N, C-alpha and C positions, 0 to 999 in steps of 0.2 A: 715306416718311412713315408712321408707325405711328398707326392710328386710336386715338383716346382711348376707353378703356373705363371708364365710371364705376363698374363693379362689380369691376374688377380691384383686388385688395388692394395690389399694389405696381406698378401700371401706370405708364406714362409720365405726366409732368406734363400737365395740361390745356393744350392748345395755344391760342395766341392767334390773332389775325387775321393771315393771311398772304395774299399774292396768290393762292395755290392754293385758299383757301376763301372768297374774297369772292363774295358773291351779293346781289342786291337783295331782301333779305327784309324783310317787315314785322316789327313788334315781336313779334307772336305766334309767327311761324315762327322768328325768330332765337332766341327763348327755348326753343322746342321743340328746336332744334338744339343750343344751348349748354347748357341746363340739364337737358334730358330725354335720352331714349335714342334719339331720331330722328337719322338721319344722311342725307347726300345726296352724290351724285357729280355734278359738272358734266359734261354730255355736249357736247363740242365737235364741230363739223361743219366740217372744213377746206374742204369744197367750198362751203359757204354763207358762210364767213368766211375767204376766202383771205388769206394773209400779204401784207404790202406796204403796208397802210394806214399812212401816216406818223404818224398819231396812235394806231395800234395799237388801234383800236376795232372791235368786231365789227359786222357788218351787222345783226344782230338779237340779242336776248337769248338766251343759251344755254338749252337744256333741262336739267332736273334730274331725276335718278332718286332719289327719297326712299325710305328703308326705315324702317319703324316698329319699335317695340320688340318686337313679336311676329313680325317677319319679313315683314309685308305690304309690298308695293312699289307705288309710284305714279310715273307719268311726268308731270311738270309742264312744260307747254310754254306758249307764248304764247296758246294756245287752251285748250280744256277739259283738265282733269286726267283722266288715264286710269288706272284701277285695273288693274295688271298681274297681281296674284295675291296670294293669301293662303298662308301656310305650310301 
């Protein structure tokens, strides 16, 4: 999968919703991801979410690593959000 780059003059088409980019985002964060230059990666934990659930549901919501338009990074978990670093 090629990440969408809103500044690329001839970049790939803007991706739609796929199973790979689903996340329980509020309206504000969905717009930041979709319309802005923020991006995130879903961090899966196979030890916490072992395969074999017949409904294929994780035991807890996955963590997300967000990157802002200026390179700042944040770890968003079920607890407090952690600032990991600025560029």
